[in-house]
Structure formats: C-alpha cells, structure tokens
Backbone bond lengths (Angstrom), bond angles and torsions (degrees), N, CA, C in turn:
res aa  C-N    CA-C-N  psi(-1)  N-CA   C-N-CA  omega(-1)  CA-C   N-CA-C  phi
1 M - - - 1.453 - - 1.560 108.39 -
2 V 1.349 112.19 148.56 1.460 117.19 178.90 1.540 110.15 -76.69
3 G 1.289 117.22 134.46 1.443 121.34 178.81 1.469 111.18 -65.97
4 S 1.369 116.28 153.96 1.484 122.79 -177.01 1.494 111.53 -64.45
5 N 1.350 120.42 -21.70 1.451 123.03 -176.74 1.544 113.09 -83.07
6 H 1.353 114.65 -4.66 1.457 119.38 176.99 1.506 109.14 -96.75
7 S 1.354 116.91 116.01 1.423 120.29 -176.58 1.515 113.30 -71.80
8 R 1.283 117.11 152.59 1.491 121.20 178.41 1.544 110.99 -65.32
9 T 1.327 115.46 -35.39 1.472 120.02 178.30 1.516 112.40 -61.58
10 L 1.363 114.81 -44.08 1.460 120.98 -178.01 1.550 108.76 -67.78
11 L 1.330 117.24 -38.05 1.493 118.57 178.44 1.525 109.50 -65.61
12 I 1.276 117.55 -43.57 1.511 119.83 -177.93 1.562 106.27 -62.21
13 A 1.295 119.96 -44.15 1.465 123.49 -177.89 1.531 108.27 -63.29
14 A 1.273 118.78 -43.59 1.501 121.95 -178.94 1.533 110.35 -66.18
15 F 1.318 117.33 -43.19 1.473 118.83 178.05 1.535 111.64 -65.72
16 T 1.314 118.22 -37.44 1.419 121.93 177.67 1.496 111.25 -60.12
17 A 1.375 114.83 -41.25 1.472 119.24 -178.92 1.556 111.07 -64.09
18 V 1.348 115.71 -47.51 1.462 116.22 -178.94 1.495 114.11 -76.47
19 Y 1.344 118.52 -23.90 1.471 119.94 174.65 1.505 112.22 -69.25
20 L 1.342 117.61 -50.62 1.448 121.86 -167.18 1.538 111.72 -100.94
21 I 1.313 117.06 -47.73 1.448 117.83 -175.18 1.525 113.54 -64.77
22 W 1.268 118.57 -41.28 1.448 120.80 -179.00 1.500 110.11 -69.78
23 G 1.309 120.00 -30.61 1.416 121.61 173.79 1.501 112.72 -61.05
24 S 1.355 116.67 -38.04 1.446 122.26 -179.96 1.525 113.32 -79.42
25 T 1.328 118.94 -17.51 1.451 118.27 -175.61 1.530 112.58 -71.94
26 Y 1.307 117.60 -23.32 1.454 119.02 176.03 1.510 113.00 -58.89
27 L 1.341 114.03 -43.57 1.458 118.82 177.70 1.502 110.92 -71.00
28 A 1.325 117.60 -36.27 1.453 119.88 177.98 1.527 109.96 -64.80
29 I 1.280 118.95 -38.93 1.416 120.77 174.35 1.509 114.83 -58.28
30 R 1.338 115.29 -42.20 1.451 121.64 178.95 1.544 106.90 -61.20
31 F 1.280 120.10 -46.11 1.416 123.43 -177.25 1.558 112.82 -66.33
32 A 1.331 114.63 -37.47 1.467 120.31 -177.95 1.528 110.87 -69.54
33 I 1.333 119.46 -41.38 1.456 120.89 -176.86 1.497 113.01 -83.10
34 E 1.344 117.40 3.37 1.484 118.01 174.51 1.539 110.80 -63.30
35 T 1.367 114.88 -34.49 1.476 117.81 -179.04 1.549 111.71 -130.63
36 M 1.349 119.03 10.26 1.426 124.18 175.81 1.472 111.11 -123.49
37 P 1.322 121.40 141.64 1.471 122.28 177.45 1.532 107.93 -67.83
38 P 1.349 118.85 140.92 1.458 123.18 -166.92 1.562 114.67 -63.65
39 F 1.341 116.54 -52.43 1.458 115.07 -175.33 1.533 114.74 -70.96
40 T 1.351 110.94 -35.51 1.523 116.87 175.62 1.548 109.71 -61.90
41 M 1.309 115.06 -46.61 1.509 119.95 179.44 1.528 109.00 -55.65
42 A 1.320 115.08 -53.81 1.456 118.82 -178.59 1.507 114.29 -62.12
43 G 1.348 114.89 -42.85 1.470 120.18 179.19 1.519 112.28 -59.59
44 V 1.319 116.94 -50.31 1.477 121.08 179.06 1.533 110.89 -62.49
45 R 1.302 115.73 -37.34 1.512 120.18 178.29 1.533 108.85 -56.28
46 F 1.340 115.65 -52.41 1.483 116.34 -173.33 1.548 111.91 -77.32
47 V 1.295 118.11 -30.34 1.464 118.42 175.66 1.506 112.04 -65.36
48 I 1.309 117.23 -39.54 1.517 119.94 177.29 1.486 109.11 -65.22
49 A 1.407 116.30 -50.94 1.420 119.04 -173.11 1.587 110.06 -66.16
50 G 1.332 114.64 -45.04 1.458 117.24 177.00 1.530 113.66 -65.19
51 G 1.269 116.51 -43.46 1.462 118.70 177.89 1.533 114.45 -60.30
52 V 1.298 114.57 -43.07 1.512 118.02 179.08 1.472 110.13 -65.04
53 L 1.316 119.09 -43.70 1.466 121.71 -179.90 1.511 112.20 -67.80
54 Y 1.313 116.90 -40.33 1.471 120.35 179.98 1.553 110.79 -65.87
55 A 1.337 116.97 -46.00 1.450 119.34 179.82 1.527 111.50 -63.24
56 W 1.310 116.07 -42.39 1.498 120.75 179.76 1.512 110.19 -60.66
57 L 1.301 117.90 -41.78 1.471 120.70 -176.68 1.505 110.35 -69.77
58 R 1.363 117.08 -41.37 1.444 119.23 -179.89 1.477 112.16 -67.03
59 L 1.323 117.85 -38.09 1.447 121.30 177.49 1.542 111.57 -65.71
60 R 1.313 117.90 -27.00 1.467 120.29 176.54 1.522 111.50 -82.75
61 G 1.356 118.48 1.45 1.380 121.57 174.66 1.538 117.11 96.37
62 V 1.332 115.51 11.22 1.492 118.95 175.89 1.546 108.35 -68.18
63 G 1.286 116.85 131.19 1.467 122.46 -179.96 1.486 113.75 -61.21
64 G 1.362 117.26 149.66 1.403 122.02 -177.40 1.541 112.64 -72.90
65 P 1.287 117.06 158.31 1.500 121.34 -179.37 1.559 108.93 -79.80
66 K 1.346 111.16 163.39 1.452 122.82 175.34 1.548 108.87 -91.52
67 P 1.320 120.09 158.24 1.496 119.75 177.78 1.493 114.23 -53.04
68 I 1.339 117.52 -36.09 1.488 119.39 -179.83 1.497 111.42 -65.78
69 H 1.326 117.47 -28.06 1.435 122.39 179.47 1.578 110.08 -69.09
70 W 1.304 114.03 -35.81 1.536 119.18 177.53 1.546 108.13 -69.24
71 R 1.335 117.06 -34.84 1.449 118.22 177.05 1.509 111.31 -62.99
72 T 1.297 117.11 -41.39 1.478 122.44 176.02 1.526 108.94 -62.97
73 A 1.321 116.20 -43.65 1.531 119.38 -178.48 1.533 111.15 -60.43
74 F 1.311 115.83 -40.74 1.455 117.36 -178.01 1.536 113.50 -75.58
75 I 1.313 114.70 -30.77 1.465 116.64 172.53 1.525 112.25 -67.12
76 V 1.350 114.09 -49.21 1.426 119.67 177.79 1.553 111.30 -60.13
77 G 1.308 114.52 -49.66 1.478 119.03 176.86 1.517 114.61 -58.53
78 G 1.284 114.94 -36.14 1.448 119.74 179.06 1.550 112.21 -67.04
79 L 1.307 115.10 -44.93 1.420 120.73 -176.59 1.520 112.53 -77.81
80 M 1.363 117.93 -51.98 1.437 121.52 -171.14 1.594 111.63 -81.36
81 L 1.377 115.80 -39.46 1.407 119.61 -174.00 1.528 113.87 -95.96
82 L 1.305 118.37 -47.42 1.458 120.21 173.74 1.537 112.26 -69.83
83 G 1.366 113.98 -55.89 1.476 116.99 -178.66 1.454 113.52 -71.58
84 G 1.373 117.43 -46.28 1.441 120.52 -173.23 1.535 110.38 -80.28
85 N 1.319 117.47 -64.20 1.496 119.73 -175.61 1.531 109.17 -69.81
86 G 1.321 118.92 -39.94 1.452 120.98 179.92 1.532 112.27 -59.94
87 G 1.330 114.68 -39.36 1.447 120.13 179.02 1.488 112.42 -65.81
88 V 1.367 115.43 -40.87 1.477 120.31 176.70 1.553 112.32 -63.72
89 V 1.329 113.24 -46.02 1.493 117.50 -179.33 1.527 110.98 -59.73
90 W 1.325 117.49 -47.06 1.467 119.94 178.68 1.505 111.49 -63.64
91 A 1.314 117.67 -43.84 1.435 121.13 -175.43 1.524 111.91 -63.86
92 E 1.340 118.78 -32.92 1.414 124.00 -179.21 1.571 113.30 -66.76
93 L 1.350 114.40 -9.22 1.469 115.59 171.86 1.528 110.84 -67.93
94 I 1.327 116.74 -25.46 1.472 119.33 -176.21 1.568 113.25 -125.96
95 V 1.360 117.56 -5.59 1.466 120.67 -176.10 1.504 105.78 -122.61
96 P 1.369 118.90 136.10 1.479 120.85 171.99 1.460 113.77 -54.19
97 S 1.370 116.27 146.94 1.467 120.36 -173.34 1.529 110.74 -65.70
98 G 1.284 119.58 -38.79 1.484 119.00 178.82 1.489 114.18 -63.66
99 L 1.340 115.92 -40.61 1.482 119.39 178.54 1.554 110.71 -69.34
100 A 1.311 116.83 -34.59 1.469 120.47 173.23 1.510 111.91 -56.91
101 A 1.344 114.54 -47.10 1.446 118.72 -179.88 1.507 111.91 -64.64
102 L 1.278 118.43 -31.28 1.455 122.08 -177.41 1.561 109.41 -72.77
103 V 1.320 116.38 -40.06 1.459 116.70 175.05 1.535 113.81 -66.20
104 V 1.345 116.09 -40.12 1.444 120.33 -178.34 1.542 111.26 -70.37
105 A 1.361 115.76 -18.56 1.464 118.36 177.39 1.526 115.06 -65.85
106 T 1.356 114.53 -6.17 1.457 120.62 177.17 1.526 113.69 -79.01
107 V 1.350 116.17 2.17 1.475 118.16 -178.07 1.574 111.67 -53.61
108 P 1.360 118.74 -45.59 1.479 117.03 178.34 1.530 114.18 -58.04
109 L 1.336 115.62 -33.75 1.447 120.66 176.32 1.519 110.61 -63.32
110 W 1.315 115.12 -48.08 1.479 118.38 179.41 1.576 110.03 -61.51
111 M 1.289 118.47 -37.77 1.457 119.94 -178.03 1.510 111.32 -62.75
112 V 1.362 116.34 -46.72 1.455 118.51 179.38 1.544 109.72 -63.57
113 L 1.308 118.60 -39.11 1.423 121.09 -178.92 1.522 111.78 -67.71
114 L 1.361 118.20 -39.97 1.425 121.22 177.23 1.532 111.77 -64.85
115 V 1.315 118.69 -41.66 1.446 120.40 178.88 1.512 109.34 -66.72
116 W 1.291 118.77 -39.04 1.485 121.79 178.16 1.542 107.73 -60.79
117 L 1.376 116.46 -49.21 1.475 117.06 -174.17 1.530 111.27 -67.30
118 S 1.346 117.17 -24.47 1.460 122.28 -179.40 1.537 111.08 -75.76
119 G 1.373 116.21 -12.54 1.439 119.06 -179.11 1.522 115.43 84.29
120 R 1.380 116.58 10.90 1.408 120.18 -177.06 1.538 114.37 -97.28
121 G 1.349 115.81 -0.49 1.471 116.36 178.25 1.512 108.38 -169.52
122 R 1.310 115.35 139.50 1.437 121.77 179.88 1.525 108.70 -106.80
123 P 1.352 117.42 113.37 1.475 120.13 -177.18 1.500 112.20 -66.55
124 S 1.331 116.17 150.86 1.503 120.35 173.79 1.484 109.35 -75.29
125 V 1.316 116.23 175.64 1.457 124.09 176.72 1.512 109.62 -59.41
126 A 1.332 116.72 -41.28 1.490 122.47 -176.80 1.546 107.91 -65.36
127 V 1.307 117.84 -43.24 1.455 120.60 179.90 1.535 111.39 -63.90
128 V 1.319 116.88 -44.12 1.455 122.17 177.49 1.566 108.74 -58.21
129 L 1.307 114.70 -42.95 1.461 117.66 178.87 1.517 110.49 -64.27
130 G 1.313 115.52 -42.91 1.467 118.05 173.78 1.517 115.87 -56.49
131 L 1.302 115.38 -42.22 1.483 120.68 177.36 1.516 110.72 -59.74
132 L 1.363 115.19 -47.14 1.457 119.23 -176.52 1.545 110.92 -67.81
133 V 1.329 115.85 -40.88 1.446 118.18 176.47 1.559 114.58 -66.02
134 G 1.309 113.55 -43.41 1.470 120.41 -179.61 1.498 111.15 -61.74
135 F 1.265 118.31 -54.33 1.470 121.07 -178.48 1.562 110.62 -68.41
136 G 1.314 116.37 -27.55 1.443 120.02 174.15 1.498 111.32 -64.98
137 G 1.341 115.14 -38.45 1.444 122.77 176.75 1.553 111.79 -60.59
138 V 1.300 114.29 -40.83 1.476 117.52 177.06 1.501 113.22 -66.36
139 V 1.323 116.35 -41.36 1.460 122.66 175.27 1.549 110.73 -56.91
140 W 1.347 111.88 -44.99 1.519 119.47 178.05 1.454 111.01 -60.47
141 L 1.360 118.61 -40.76 1.431 123.62 -175.55 1.538 111.05 -70.20
142 I 1.279 118.31 -41.71 1.443 123.19 -170.02 1.561 109.92 -104.44
143 G 1.364 117.62 14.65 1.407 121.68 178.06 1.539 113.47 -62.69
144 P 1.324 117.61 174.21 1.466 122.26 -175.14 1.490 115.97 -70.22
145 E 1.367 117.18 -15.50 1.471 119.56 -178.29 1.523 108.46 -71.51
146 R 1.334 114.32 162.91 1.428 119.78 175.57 1.482 112.70 -65.91
147 V 1.311 119.31 139.50 1.494 121.46 -171.95 1.461 113.10 -123.53
148 A 1.301 120.08 -68.68 1.453 124.73 -171.61 1.510 110.98 -109.58
149 G 1.264 118.21 120.46 1.464 124.16 173.42 1.502 109.43 64.22
150 G 1.343 118.24 28.60 1.422 120.89 178.97 1.508 115.14 83.25
151 E 1.380 114.81 4.44 1.491 121.53 -177.81 1.542 105.56 -120.59
152 R 1.356 113.37 149.68 1.447 119.78 174.73 1.521 110.26 -83.08
153 I 1.294 117.58 155.36 1.458 120.94 175.35 1.557 109.26 -66.51
154 E 1.306 119.87 131.85 1.398 122.18 176.59 1.507 112.60 -57.48
155 P 1.353 119.59 125.04 1.433 120.11 -175.22 1.509 114.85 -59.53
156 I 1.335 117.02 -38.50 1.482 120.55 178.55 1.514 110.98 -63.85
157 G 1.326 117.23 -37.84 1.469 121.49 178.28 1.494 111.04 -65.72
158 A 1.369 114.93 -43.16 1.487 118.14 178.95 1.501 111.81 -65.24
159 L 1.366 117.00 -40.32 1.451 118.26 178.32 1.518 113.61 -62.91
160 V 1.358 115.30 -43.94 1.444 119.15 177.55 1.566 111.14 -60.51
161 L 1.269 118.30 -38.83 1.460 121.48 -179.55 1.610 110.40 -65.74
162 V 1.298 113.73 -42.41 1.486 120.19 175.95 1.523 109.10 -58.26
163 L 1.315 117.36 -49.04 1.470 122.07 -177.18 1.553 108.12 -66.15
164 A 1.335 118.23 -36.98 1.474 120.81 179.88 1.511 109.86 -65.58
165 A 1.297 120.92 -37.74 1.400 124.98 179.62 1.554 108.23 -67.28
166 L 1.314 116.79 -41.31 1.454 121.12 176.46 1.518 112.32 -64.17
167 A 1.333 117.40 -40.18 1.487 120.43 179.43 1.507 107.81 -64.88
168 W 1.382 117.51 -45.16 1.462 119.25 -179.10 1.511 112.20 -60.30
169 A 1.323 117.14 -40.16 1.450 122.70 178.64 1.540 111.64 -61.42
170 I 1.317 114.70 -46.25 1.499 119.33 178.77 1.524 109.40 -62.79
171 G 1.307 116.99 -43.94 1.490 119.32 179.93 1.515 111.21 -63.98
172 S 1.318 119.58 -40.23 1.450 123.48 176.88 1.512 114.13 -57.73
173 L 1.320 113.65 -45.64 1.455 121.00 -179.24 1.566 108.99 -67.71
174 Y 1.310 116.94 -41.34 1.455 121.03 179.62 1.538 110.35 -65.64
175 F 1.306 117.97 -41.02 1.446 123.00 -175.63 1.541 109.85 -59.99
176 R 1.287 118.46 -37.13 1.503 122.51 -177.27 1.492 112.98 -64.30
177 E 1.356 114.90 -29.60 1.506 117.78 -172.97 1.505 113.44 -110.14
178 A 1.378 117.87 -11.43 1.473 122.53 -175.72 1.579 111.75 -74.69
179 P 1.286 118.24 157.35 1.488 119.99 176.35 1.488 108.32 -74.03
180 H 1.396 116.09 137.01 1.397 123.12 178.41 1.519 111.66 -131.70
181 P 1.352 118.44 161.66 1.462 119.05 170.98 1.550 111.34 -61.10
182 E 1.276 115.66 159.43 1.491 117.56 179.66 1.527 111.12 -61.17
183 S 1.314 115.90 -34.06 1.492 119.68 178.11 1.522 109.57 -82.72
184 Q 1.397 113.43 117.10 1.504 118.29 176.30 1.538 112.90 -61.16
185 P 1.360 118.45 -45.56 1.464 118.37 176.64 1.544 114.84 -55.84
186 L 1.347 115.00 -36.43 1.504 120.16 177.22 1.508 110.12 -62.58
187 A 1.318 115.43 -44.98 1.494 120.80 179.27 1.546 108.49 -58.79
188 T 1.362 117.64 -43.11 1.442 121.74 177.08 1.503 113.01 -60.41
189 A 1.338 116.51 -47.08 1.440 122.90 -178.80 1.578 109.92 -60.55
190 M 1.317 116.40 -43.87 1.455 121.75 -179.61 1.528 110.91 -65.01
191 S 1.342 116.34 -38.41 1.466 117.80 -179.72 1.524 111.52 -67.46
192 M 1.348 115.01 -39.09 1.473 120.62 176.62 1.530 111.19 -63.55
193 L 1.347 115.86 -46.36 1.473 119.97 179.90 1.538 110.74 -61.33
194 A 1.314 116.78 -46.35 1.482 120.91 -177.97 1.498 107.80 -64.28
195 G 1.343 119.46 -47.51 1.429 121.05 -178.25 1.532 111.59 -64.57
196 G 1.304 115.80 -37.45 1.500 118.38 177.55 1.488 111.91 -62.60
197 V 1.373 117.18 -43.63 1.428 120.75 179.45 1.563 110.45 -60.93
198 L 1.349 115.47 -42.61 1.464 119.10 179.04 1.548 112.09 -64.09
199 L 1.347 116.14 -41.24 1.469 119.48 178.64 1.526 110.61 -64.26
200 L 1.349 118.96 -39.39 1.424 122.67 178.91 1.519 109.94 -67.37
201 T 1.289 117.35 -36.28 1.481 121.49 178.50 1.540 109.93 -62.47
202 V 1.348 116.23 -44.83 1.470 120.09 178.16 1.536 109.72 -66.12
203 G 1.323 115.16 -43.05 1.498 118.10 177.93 1.499 113.35 -59.47
204 G 1.354 115.88 -41.36 1.474 118.30 177.92 1.511 112.18 -65.95
205 A 1.348 115.30 -39.58 1.461 118.69 -177.97 1.542 109.76 -70.66
206 A 1.270 116.90 -25.22 1.481 121.13 175.92 1.506 114.32 -83.10
207 G 1.275 117.65 -0.35 1.483 124.29 179.53 1.508 113.84 77.44
208 E 1.295 116.82 20.80 1.500 119.33 -178.01 1.514 112.17 -68.02
209 F 1.359 116.94 -32.92 1.481 117.49 -176.87 1.509 111.70 -58.98
210 T 1.303 115.78 -40.11 1.481 120.17 -176.12 1.520 110.83 -71.84
211 R 1.347 116.37 -21.09 1.467 120.12 -177.64 1.534 111.00 -92.07
212 L 1.351 116.74 -12.88 1.479 118.10 -177.06 1.534 112.35 -77.97
213 D 1.285 115.12 122.50 1.506 120.78 -179.81 1.590 104.89 -126.59
214 L 1.263 116.48 102.75 1.424 120.77 -174.99 1.529 113.01 -60.99
215 S 1.363 114.00 -28.22 1.492 115.46 -179.74 1.504 111.26 -70.84
216 N 1.302 121.09 -16.71 1.409 125.38 -178.12 1.579 111.63 -97.82
217 V 1.368 115.88 -0.92 1.448 118.01 177.76 1.502 111.52 -75.66
218 S 1.268 119.59 126.07 1.450 123.61 -175.66 1.556 111.14 -73.92
219 A 1.354 115.13 162.08 1.433 120.65 179.06 1.574 107.79 -65.79
220 K 1.335 115.71 -37.07 1.456 118.61 179.58 1.493 112.01 -62.54
221 S 1.341 116.86 -41.38 1.459 120.75 176.58 1.504 113.36 -65.15
222 W 1.307 117.70 -40.76 1.483 120.93 175.13 1.514 112.38 -60.56
223 I 1.326 116.67 -45.39 1.487 120.42 178.70 1.526 110.63 -61.91
224 A 1.329 115.67 -43.53 1.442 118.27 179.38 1.507 111.74 -66.60
225 F 1.296 116.23 -38.26 1.509 119.58 -179.25 1.538 109.44 -61.99
226 W 1.343 119.22 -46.67 1.409 120.10 -175.15 1.574 109.82 -75.43
227 Y 1.304 117.53 -24.95 1.424 119.21 170.24 1.549 110.46 -63.40
228 L 1.306 112.95 -41.30 1.515 115.72 -179.08 1.521 110.01 -70.05
229 V 1.325 117.48 -33.95 1.477 117.64 178.38 1.505 112.33 -67.75
230 V 1.298 116.53 -50.90 1.424 122.64 -173.83 1.497 113.26 -73.91
231 F 1.343 116.32 -56.12 1.463 122.50 -175.50 1.502 114.59 -87.45
232 G 1.347 115.97 -43.54 1.436 118.35 -175.78 1.526 113.21 -74.53
233 A 1.399 117.08 -36.69 1.437 120.33 -177.63 1.545 111.11 -98.60
234 L 1.326 117.41 -62.27 1.441 118.46 -175.04 1.559 113.21 -62.63
235 V 1.288 117.31 -39.69 1.499 120.86 -176.50 1.505 109.78 -86.67
236 A 1.345 116.66 -66.62 1.463 123.22 -168.29 1.539 113.43 -69.17
237 F 1.380 118.65 -44.59 1.390 122.08 -179.63 1.544 109.96 -65.37
238 S 1.338 116.17 -44.56 1.461 119.19 176.80 1.531 111.93 -61.12
239 A 1.334 116.22 -37.65 1.463 120.04 178.70 1.525 110.90 -67.45
240 Y 1.330 117.20 -38.86 1.440 121.24 178.55 1.511 112.56 -62.66
241 L 1.348 119.05 -49.83 1.443 121.59 -179.82 1.534 110.87 -66.82
242 W 1.327 117.71 -31.59 1.456 119.45 175.66 1.532 110.16 -67.96
243 L 1.254 116.86 -40.66 1.525 120.17 179.83 1.498 111.10 -65.69
244 M 1.334 115.21 -32.82 1.528 117.77 179.34 1.499 111.49 -62.60
245 K 1.309 116.98 -22.88 1.483 121.29 178.62 1.545 111.07 -102.76
246 A 1.323 117.57 -32.51 1.459 121.34 -171.62 1.562 112.36 -84.93
247 T 1.307 117.97 -20.55 1.481 120.62 179.50 1.462 107.79 -141.77
248 T 1.323 114.68 -179.96 1.450 119.56 -179.85 1.488 112.89 -78.27
249 P 1.359 120.77 148.21 1.441 120.60 176.52 1.559 112.55 -54.30
250 T 1.286 114.03 -32.55 1.505 117.74 179.37 1.520 111.34 -59.75
251 R 1.312 115.44 -47.57 1.406 117.86 -178.22 1.538 111.06 -67.93
252 A 1.345 115.75 -42.14 1.431 120.83 177.38 1.528 112.49 -56.35
253 A 1.341 114.21 -36.24 1.440 121.27 -175.98 1.538 113.58 -69.06
254 T 1.317 117.92 -12.25 1.440 119.07 -175.97 1.563 110.64 -65.03
255 Y 1.285 117.23 -20.92 1.492 118.78 179.97 1.503 109.91 -69.42
256 A 1.316 117.84 -19.38 1.484 121.04 -178.42 1.541 109.67 -63.18
257 Y 1.356 117.46 -20.02 1.465 118.56 174.57 1.485 112.38 -67.93
258 V 1.334 117.21 -34.40 1.470 125.59 -165.23 1.580 108.12 -95.18
259 N 1.281 116.64 -42.67 1.425 123.16 -169.87 1.552 112.96 -52.97
260 P 1.343 119.85 -54.90 1.471 117.28 -179.06 1.500 114.40 -64.95
261 V 1.372 117.23 -31.81 1.446 120.88 179.54 1.500 109.62 -65.82
262 V 1.354 115.47 -43.64 1.473 118.49 177.01 1.522 112.78 -58.16
263 A 1.325 113.97 -46.11 1.459 121.01 -177.40 1.521 110.56 -63.03
264 V 1.343 118.11 -47.37 1.487 121.60 -179.84 1.510 110.57 -60.72
265 V 1.354 117.60 -45.96 1.443 118.90 -178.73 1.512 113.19 -66.91
266 L 1.347 117.88 -41.75 1.490 118.86 177.69 1.522 109.92 -65.66
267 G 1.311 120.08 -38.62 1.419 121.62 178.15 1.524 111.63 -60.77
268 W 1.299 115.45 -36.64 1.486 121.33 178.25 1.542 112.02 -71.70
269 L 1.334 114.61 -42.69 1.466 119.41 -175.25 1.569 110.84 -74.76
270 L 1.306 116.50 -43.12 1.492 119.55 -171.17 1.558 115.52 -104.72
271 A 1.279 117.89 -12.78 1.428 120.25 -176.65 1.550 112.36 -131.03
272 A 1.314 117.53 8.20 1.437 122.55 179.51 1.514 114.12 54.14
273 E 1.369 115.64 34.14 1.429 120.27 173.65 1.527 109.99 -76.98
274 P 1.295 118.35 129.79 1.487 118.83 -170.55 1.544 111.91 -73.95
275 I 1.332 112.34 145.45 1.472 121.72 169.99 1.496 106.61 -116.75
276 N 1.324 117.12 107.60 1.477 122.45 177.07 1.513 111.50 -114.55
277 T 1.301 116.10 -177.09 1.418 120.93 -176.28 1.569 112.00 -60.08
278 R 1.349 114.97 -39.23 1.430 117.83 179.25 1.472 113.78 -65.46
279 V 1.347 117.25 -37.96 1.500 117.96 175.68 1.481 112.64 -69.28
280 V 1.329 119.11 -38.64 1.483 120.85 177.47 1.495 111.00 -63.25
281 I 1.325 117.99 -40.07 1.466 118.01 178.79 1.505 111.72 -68.60
282 A 1.342 117.64 -35.79 1.506 120.65 179.18 1.492 108.22 -66.90
283 V 1.351 117.46 -43.92 1.460 117.57 178.04 1.504 112.11 -60.40
284 T 1.309 119.22 -44.16 1.450 121.90 -178.39 1.529 109.96 -64.71
285 V 1.282 118.48 -42.83 1.494 120.44 -176.83 1.537 110.61 -71.53
286 I 1.338 119.38 -49.28 1.471 121.02 -177.84 1.497 112.48 -63.76
287 V 1.341 116.20 -49.47 1.488 121.42 -178.82 1.538 108.85 -64.80
288 G 1.355 117.02 -38.81 1.455 118.40 179.71 1.568 109.72 -66.84
289 A 1.276 117.37 -38.70 1.490 119.62 177.05 1.517 111.13 -62.31
290 V 1.295 117.15 -44.44 1.473 120.91 176.27 1.505 113.56 -59.69
291 A 1.334 113.71 -42.80 1.451 120.78 179.49 1.545 110.90 -62.81
292 L 1.341 114.64 -40.64 1.469 119.87 -178.31 1.558 108.32 -65.93
293 I 1.339 117.84 -43.06 1.458 120.64 -178.45 1.521 110.67 -67.83
294 V 1.320 118.06 -46.56 1.400 120.00 -178.83 1.533 113.29 -64.11
295 T 1.294 114.86 -38.72 1.486 120.31 179.93 1.519 109.51 -69.31
296 E 1.299 118.23 -40.34 1.451 121.65 177.62 1.527 112.21 -66.26
297 Q 1.350 114.50 -44.87 1.467 117.50 178.23 1.534 112.27 -64.02
298 G 1.305 117.02 -38.63 1.446 122.04 179.27 1.525 113.79 -65.24
299 A 1.399 113.26 -31.55 1.447 117.57 -178.92 1.481 114.76 -80.77
300 R 1.337 117.10 -11.48 1.452 121.28 178.73 1.468 110.81 -73.32
301 P 1.382 119.76 151.38 1.441 121.92 179.58 1.496 111.38 -58.86
302 T 1.360 115.48 150.90 1.451 118.83 179.54 1.487 114.98 -54.81
303 K 1.303 116.87 -39.60 1.474 121.38 -179.25 1.524 110.25 -58.87
304 A 1.358 115.81 -38.35 1.451 118.60 -178.29 1.492 112.99 -71.34
305 R 1.421 116.80 -14.81 1.403 118.51 -175.25 1.524 112.67 -108.85
306 T 1.345 117.62 6.52 1.400 117.25 179.94 1.488 114.72 -76.13
307 D 1.303 118.21 -3.97 1.459 122.19 176.37 1.515 113.85 -81.08
308 G 1.334 116.41 -1.38 1.458 118.54 179.97 1.512 111.33 88.59
309 S 1.286 117.49 13.14 1.472 118.67 -176.00 1.536 113.32 -75.44
310 S 1.297 117.35 -10.78 1.494 120.96 177.85 1.542 106.63 -66.14
311 T 1.336 112.51 159.57 1.426 119.89 -176.75 1.496 113.62 -91.83
312 A 1.316 116.65 170.19 1.439 122.33 177.17 1.549 107.82 -142.50
313 P 1.293 117.08 155.03 1.449 121.82 -175.21 1.512 113.76 -73.31
314 S 1.316 114.83 169.48 1.470 122.44 179.33 1.549 109.85 -113.35
315 A 1.274 118.72 165.40 1.444 122.64 178.91 1.445 112.52 -166.42
316 P 1.324 118.04 158.18 1.441 121.65 179.19 1.524 113.11 -81.72
C-alpha cells in the first residue's frame, strides 16, 4: 500500500512518466544511435543526469552516502543500466525500436520466474499460464519466419534483448532489498552515475571513443540524446525507482501494458517501422500475459506477496 506521506498528485505524475515517457524512449534511442556510438551515448546520458541530480541534492544539504550505498549503486547500475539499458541500446542497432520494447516488456515475467526459482513464492496456476503464454509470445515474435519489413529479427539482437530484460529484473529485485541512502533521489542519482561510468567503461573498451566524431552527430540525434537525458533519465528513471519504494511492484507493473504499445505505435508513425499481423499478435499475447500475471499477483492476499513475488515494470 502507498504510504500516507505520498500524495496522490505525485503518484499520478510518476505513473504518467513511466507509462508514456519510457514508451517513447525506445524510439529516441534509435534516433540517438544513428550517429552516436551506443554505449558512449548511454554512458554520457546517465553520467550527466546522475551528476546533475547528485550535485543538486548535495547543494541542498542532503547528507552524503556511505560506502555500502555506493556498492548498491554499482550493482544496480551494472544490472539495470549496463546490462538492461546497455543491452537495449546495442540491440536497437539491428532490431526495430518497437519490437525491442516488446521483448523488454517481459521483465515482469522474469521477476515472477526468478522469485519462484529462489523459493520465495509459489505461483498460482494462472501465473504459470501467464509465464508460458508470455514467453511463448516472445518465441513467436523472434522465430525464424520473416517478421518485420520482410526480414526476420536478428537472433543476436533478440538474445541480447532477452538478457537485458533478465538483467533489469534482477536489478529491480535487488534494489528493493539493498541498503540505500535515506534520500531516495540520492540513491537514484548514485545508480545513474554508477551505471553511466560502467557504460562508458564498456564503450571505451569497445573502441567507441575513437569512433565518436561530434561534427558528424546529426541534429536529430542531439535532440533525441537530450530528450533521453532530461525525460528518460532524470524524470522517468527517477519516477520508476521512487515508485518501487512508494507503491507495490504490482501497481508499478501496470505500466507494462502501455509501454510496448506506445513504442510500437511511435516506431510506426515516426520511423516507418512496420506493424504487421505477426507484430499485432505478439503485442496481444505478451501484453496479455503480463496483464494476467500482474492482475493475479495483485489479487493475492498481502501476506502472500510479502516475499517480493509481485512484478515490476521494465524500461530502456
């Protein structure tokens, strides 16, 4: 349940951010990496966003973190931003943005499966059915037949997206239990800073720094980049981590119904990404499976959900 100190207005604003903004960031990522190297773009994005937020909080008098809090930040940043976001950014080099969002929408499925495998929760028959249907939808989407624009989804891109969703799910579960600073925004800033550093480290190791030529970065990529910094990172990512503490993961997970639909539609409208029968079926099956799981988990008694078996949303 949401604590009495969390206003209804703030909750609505946070849900709006993760419902709509994150759905649009998949397309923004595609536009940004058209002329920017992927890991470097993502790393700079989170270093700027995390650095600005961290500095602002400290200047306002928020106390500094302890060393153990930085350990949490680097683990969360490594899982959610390097593994999760970094995987999505790289995969979008070869996979349409809308389809990337659809695969990543399986994060709630992974969370339920991980909790089940850890022995902390036994899923109901409906949840098991949701898992089978949801992952079946992913197999249908990335199968060997032709999918988008007469081309099949690149297997390596599909695999990276599946692993990215898994990394985000692990990071989300870890974040709920790990030690944090008393200030939730400070924990968010630290996670973004740590994740940004890790992304830049990978980008440097991959030789991206030598390939980056700012004079060749298009205006569209710059606009997309700053949209990702301000709205995707500072606004939406902060709202997501706040919601993970302010409300139940089940309620936070409801945005998973909207996110992939927004991404698919925007990709079709603004980037000419095809929507065919196969994509429509995959959207219906995967989103339907997520809805079934979230609804079933939310309907279970509170005591049955104190083990963390409720789901949480996904994001780029």
